[in-house]
C-alpha positions in Angstrom: -29.2 -5.8 35.4 -29.1 -9.8 35.6 -28.0 -9.6 39.3 -30.9 -8.0 40.2 -34.6 -8.6 40.7 -36.5 -5.2 39.4 -36.8 -2.8 42.0 -40.5 -1.8 41.8 -41.7 1.5 42.6 -45.0 1.3 44.6 -47.8 3.0 42.7 -46.2 2.9 38.9 -44.7 -0.8 38.9 -42.0 1.1 37.2 -38.5 -0.4 38.1 -36.1 1.7 39.2 -32.8 0.1 38.5 -32.6 2.0 34.8 -33.8 5.4 36.3 -30.6 4.8 38.7 -28.3 3.9 36.1 -29.2 7.0 33.8 -28.9 9.4 36.6 -33.2 10.1 36.3 -35.7 11.5 38.9 -38.8 9.4 39.3 -41.7 11.1 41.4 -40.4 11.4 44.8 -37.1 9.8 44.3 -34.0 11.8 42.7 -31.3 9.7 41.1 -29.5 12.8 39.6 -25.5 13.0 40.0 -25.4 9.1 40.4 -22.3 7.5 39.1 -21.4 4.3 37.6 -18.2 2.6 38.0 -17.2 -0.9 36.2 -14.7 -3.0 36.2 -13.9 -5.1 32.9 -11.8 -8.3 32.3 -11.1 -8.2 28.6 -13.7 -6.4 27.0 -16.7 -8.2 29.5 -18.0 -6.2 32.7 -17.6 -8.3 35.7 -18.4 -5.9 38.7 -20.4 -2.6 39.0 -21.5 -0.2 41.5 -23.8 2.8 41.1 -22.5 5.5 43.7 -23.2 9.1 44.2 -21.4 11.7 45.9 -22.7 14.2 47.9 -20.1 17.2 48.1 -17.0 16.1 50.4 -19.5 15.3 53.3 -21.0 12.3 52.2 -21.3 9.2 49.2 -23.4 6.4 48.7 -23.3 3.2 47.0 -27.0 2.1 46.4 -26.3 -0.6 44.0 -23.8 -3.3 43.7 -23.2 -6.2 41.0 -21.4 -8.8 40.3 -22.0 -11.6 37.2 -22.9 -14.5 38.6 -19.9 -16.4 36.8 -17.2 -13.8 38.4 -18.6 -13.8 42.3 -16.2 -15.2 45.1 -13.2 -14.2 43.0 -12.7 -10.8 44.6 -13.6 -8.7 41.7 -16.1 -6.2 43.4 -13.5 -6.0 46.2 -10.9 -4.5 43.8 -13.9 -1.9 42.5 -14.8 -0.9 46.2 -11.0 -0.4 46.8 -10.9 2.0 43.8 -14.3 3.5 44.4 -12.9 4.3 48.1 -9.8 5.8 46.8 -11.8 8.2 44.6 -14.1 9.4 47.7 -10.6 9.8 49.9 -9.0 11.9 46.8 -11.9 14.0 47.0 -12.1 14.4 50.5 -15.4 12.7 51.3 -15.9 12.1 54.6 -18.5 9.8 54.8 -19.7 6.5 52.8 -23.3 5.3 53.7 -25.4 2.5 51.7 -28.5 0.8 52.1 -27.9 -3.0 52.8 -30.3 -6.1 52.3 -30.7 -7.7 55.9 -28.6 -10.5 54.0 -26.0 -8.8 53.3 -25.4 -6.7 56.1 -22.9 -9.6 58.0 -20.6 -8.9 54.4 -20.6 -5.1 54.5 -19.5 -5.0 58.2 -17.3 -7.8 58.5 -15.5 -7.6 55.0 -16.0 -4.1 54.2 -15.7 -2.4 57.7 -19.3 -0.6 57.5 -21.2 -0.4 60.7 -25.0 0.8 61.7 -25.4 4.1 62.4 -28.5 5.8 63.6 -31.2 7.9 61.9 -30.0 11.2 63.8 -26.3 10.6 63.0 -26.8 9.8 59.4 -28.6 13.1 59.2 -25.9 14.7 61.0 -23.4 13.7 58.3 -25.6 14.0 55.4 -26.2 17.7 56.5 -29.3 17.9 54.1 -28.4 15.2 51.4 -30.8 12.4 51.1 -29.4 8.6 50.8 -31.4 6.4 48.6 -33.6 4.3 50.7 -35.2 0.6 49.8 -37.8 -0.7 51.8 -36.5 -4.0 53.8 -32.7 -2.4 54.2 -30.8 -1.2 57.2 -28.3 2.4 56.5 -24.9 1.3 57.3 -21.6 3.9 57.1 -18.1 4.2 57.5 -15.7 7.0 57.4 -14.1 7.1 54.4 -9.9 6.4 54.9 -7.8 9.6 54.3 -6.0 9.6 51.0 -2.4 7.5 51.8 -0.7 11.3 50.5 -2.6 13.0 53.3 -1.7 10.4 56.1 2.1 10.8 55.1 3.6 13.6 56.9 5.6 16.0 54.2 9.2 15.4 53.8 9.9 19.0 54.9 7.9 18.9 57.8 9.5 15.6 58.8 12.9 16.9 58.6 12.2 19.9 60.7 11.0 17.5 63.4 13.7 15.2 63.1 17.5 16.4 62.6 20.3 14.2 61.6 23.8 15.4 61.9 25.3 14.5 58.3 28.1 12.4 58.1 31.2 13.3 56.1 31.8 11.2 53.6 35.8 10.5 52.1 35.8 11.7 48.6 35.5 8.8 46.2 39.0 8.1 44.3 38.9 9.6 40.9 38.5 7.3 38.0 40.9 7.3 35.2 38.8 8.1 31.9 39.5 6.0 29.3 40.4 6.7 25.9 37.2 6.4 23.3 38.0 3.1 21.1 36.4 3.8 17.9 33.9 1.3 16.4 35.4 -1.6 14.4 39.2 -1.2 15.6 39.2 -3.5 18.2 
């Protein structure tokens, strides 16, 4: 929480970050189903991200943080890669996040996100409600296909590319040596 200013809910003045971390609903905001992914070095948490999977249609990543002393060292990139692999293995199709204006270029240039229209977002979410913060833009990217799915199964590959097998010359038989008892050299 040291990496964030409080996200104050209008009307109540309550900080929404604890509700998000613990997956609670607060008034008109539903944070149930949130997961927290953390990257640790030794016993120290260096980077964290809150994400929610909305079936195999979409997932969101509303909050990320890296401790001040560990920023710029690639820890969040490593954590993000793990989250992306998880989503890919779950066959999630779309990844969305609310980006603060000053962070949009980081998400688009380093992580491959792009802007999305509200209509396209609603189409991708199929009824899911992503987390939205005042003053943020919603960004989107397709989740990469899992590496195992991207590869052609061996049986199909063999069926498509028949190879002629070359006859191998038989290897000369090696003479077997008599076992030598231990200690009698």
